[in-house]
C-alpha positions in Angstrom: 96.0 -12.9 120.7 97.2 -13.2 124.3 96.4 -16.3 126.4 93.9 -15.9 129.3 96.8 -16.4 131.8 98.9 -13.6 130.3 95.9 -11.2 130.1 95.2 -11.8 133.8 98.8 -11.3 134.7 98.9 -8.0 132.7 95.7 -6.8 134.3 97.1 -7.5 137.8 100.3 -5.7 137.0 98.4 -2.6 135.7 96.3 -2.5 138.9 99.5 -2.7 141.0 101.1 0.2 139.0 98.0 2.3 139.3 97.8 1.7 143.1 101.5 2.5 143.5 101.0 5.7 141.6 98.1 6.7 143.7 100.1 6.0 146.9 102.8 8.4 145.7 100.2 11.1 145.1 100.4 11.0 141.3 97.3 10.2 139.3 97.5 7.5 136.6 98.7 8.9 133.2 95.3 8.1 131.6 93.6 10.5 134.0 95.3 13.5 132.4 93.6 12.6 129.1 90.1 13.0 130.7 88.7 16.6 130.6 87.7 18.0 133.9 84.0 18.2 134.5 82.5 21.7 135.1 80.6 24.5 133.5 81.2 27.9 132.0 79.6 30.8 134.0 78.8 34.0 132.1 76.9 37.2 133.1 74.6 38.8 130.6 73.1 42.2 130.9 69.6 42.5 129.4 68.6 46.1 128.7 64.9 46.6 128.2 63.4 49.7 126.7 59.6 49.5 127.1 57.1 52.0 125.7 54.8 51.8 128.7 55.8 53.4 132.0 54.1 50.7 134.1 56.0 47.9 132.3 57.6 46.4 135.4 54.3 45.7 137.1 52.3 44.9 134.0 51.5 41.5 132.6 54.0 42.1 129.8 56.8 42.8 132.4 56.0 39.7 134.3 56.0 37.7 131.1 59.4 39.0 130.2 60.8 38.1 133.6 59.4 34.6 133.0 60.9 34.3 129.6 64.3 35.4 130.9 64.2 32.7 133.5 63.2 30.1 130.8 66.1 31.3 128.7 68.6 30.7 131.5 67.2 27.3 132.2 67.1 26.4 128.5 70.8 27.1 128.1 71.7 25.2 131.2 69.5 22.2 130.5 70.4 21.6 126.8 74.1 22.3 127.2 73.9 19.4 129.6 74.8 21.7 132.5 77.9 23.1 130.9 76.7 26.7 130.2 75.4 28.8 133.0 74.2 32.3 131.9 73.2 34.7 134.7 70.9 37.3 133.0 70.5 40.6 134.8 67.4 42.6 133.9 67.7 46.4 133.6 64.6 48.4 132.6 65.2 51.9 131.2 62.4 54.3 130.6 63.4 56.8 128.0 62.3 57.5 124.4 64.5 55.8 121.8 65.9 58.2 119.2 65.7 57.5 115.5 69.5 57.7 115.2 69.9 54.8 117.6 68.7 52.3 115.0 70.5 50.5 112.2 68.5 50.5 108.9 68.3 47.2 107.1 66.0 48.4 104.4 62.4 47.7 103.5 62.9 43.9 103.7 64.3 43.8 107.3 63.4 47.1 108.8 65.3 48.7 111.7 67.0 47.3 114.8 68.2 49.1 117.9 72.0 49.4 117.9 74.5 49.8 120.7 74.2 53.5 120.3 76.1 56.3 122.3 72.8 56.7 124.2 72.7 53.0 125.2 76.4 53.3 126.2 75.4 56.2 128.5 72.6 54.1 130.0 75.1 51.4 130.7 77.6 53.8 132.2 74.9 55.4 134.4 74.0 52.0 135.8 77.7 51.2 136.4 77.7 48.4 133.8 80.5 47.4 131.4 79.0 44.2 130.0 80.9 41.7 128.0 77.6 40.2 126.9 74.6 42.5 126.1 71.1 42.0 124.9 68.8 44.9 123.9 65.1 44.2 124.1 62.7 47.0 123.2 59.4 48.2 122.0 60.1 49.6 118.5 58.9 53.1 117.8 56.2 53.5 115.1 58.7 55.1 112.7 61.3 52.4 113.2 59.5 49.1 112.3 61.4 45.8 112.7 60.7 42.9 110.5 63.4 40.6 112.0 62.9 38.5 115.1 66.3 39.7 116.2 69.9 40.1 115.2 73.3 39.8 116.8 75.9 42.5 115.9 79.3 40.9 115.6 81.1 44.3 115.9 79.8 44.8 119.4 79.0 41.3 120.6 75.5 42.3 121.4 72.0 41.2 120.3 68.9 43.2 119.6 65.4 41.9 119.9 62.2 44.0 119.2 59.2 43.0 121.3 56.2 41.7 119.4 52.7 41.1 120.8 53.0 37.4 119.8 55.7 37.1 122.5 53.1 37.8 125.1 50.6 35.2 124.0 50.1 32.2 126.2 49.8 28.9 124.4 50.2 28.0 120.8 53.0 30.4 119.7 55.7 28.3 118.2 58.6 30.7 118.9 58.3 32.2 122.4 60.7 35.0 123.4 63.1 32.8 125.4 63.8 30.8 122.2 64.5 33.9 120.2 66.8 35.0 123.0 68.6 31.6 123.0 69.0 31.8 119.2 70.6 35.2 119.4 72.8 34.3 122.3 74.1 31.3 120.4 75.3 33.7 117.8 77.3 35.4 120.6 78.8 32.0 121.6 79.6 31.3 117.9 81.4 34.6 117.7 83.4 33.9 120.9 84.7 30.6 119.5 85.6 32.3 116.2 87.6 35.0 118.0 89.6 32.1 119.6 90.4 30.9 116.1 88.3 27.8 116.6 85.1 28.4 114.6 84.5 24.6 114.1 83.9 24.2 117.9 80.4 25.9 117.7 78.1 26.1 114.7 76.0 29.0 113.4 72.4 28.5 114.5 71.3 30.0 111.1 72.8 27.1 109.3 71.0 24.3 111.0 69.4 22.0 108.4 71.8 22.9 105.6 73.4 19.9 103.8 76.9 20.5 105.1 75.9 20.5 108.8 76.8 17.3 110.7 74.2 14.6 111.4 74.3 15.2 115.2 72.7 18.6 114.6 68.9 18.2 114.4 67.8 19.6 111.0 64.4 20.5 112.2 65.2 24.1 112.9 64.0 26.2 115.9 64.0 24.5 119.3 65.2 21.1 117.9 68.3 22.5 116.3 69.2 24.8 119.2 69.2 21.9 121.6 71.8 20.0 119.7 73.9 23.0 118.8 74.4 23.5 122.6 75.9 20.0 122.7 77.9 19.2 119.6 80.6 20.8 117.5 81.2 20.3 113.8 82.9 16.9 114.4 79.9 15.8 116.6 82.1 16.0 119.7 81.0 17.7 122.9 81.3 21.5 122.7 84.6 22.3 124.7 83.1 25.1 126.8 86.2 25.3 129.0 88.1 26.8 126.1 86.1 30.0 126.5 87.5 30.7 130.0 88.8 33.1 131.1 88.1 35.4 128.2 84.4 34.7 127.9 83.4 33.6 131.4 84.6 31.6 134.4 85.2 27.9 134.3 83.7 26.3 137.4 85.0 22.7 138.1 82.5 20.3 139.6 
């Protein structure tokens, strides 16, 4: 153990060295170990295929706009201002063909895929999205029994609209949380493609025994909040690693 006199002398010497380094325009060596603060900025195209022609001005359309805003705010807030997703709403009025859906059998039903017709819609709008979310009214002959699904082949998510999403109070899983859940699958895929799957955890696994204690096991909203903050080692999610491939890192 050092004496108080030697500790004081050492502290004074360290202050002198740090000041000298600053005067020379070089930061202290320890500063290079501290990650720069900032946030990842990412654009998301939301393609909406409603069944009603007056959707944009209807109560359903206004509710969808609100839920998209809540979705953006949710990711920003619970990532502790490290993930900024700018969602662009595109409403397309056309019938959905039966061949545009992926069949998951009687248990899970159908989900809209990134079909050639969807690709044409994107092309006609001048869009080439890296992140894509398809939201739609399912045709009667293509029932959906899943809240949503993310297709890892195309890095896009598909969410069928349900009447429960347009209820006011009391619904435990509003649309913006379903959107957040599916978008977290896209983030999980992005980290996996970097060869760092431990940096972001699959939202479907929250509550399993092998998940770390920092991830709330309660499921739903509780788990999503912590998944946006911690990796498998309960360290902060290194969002900056996703730039520039999956967004722009904006220093603060």
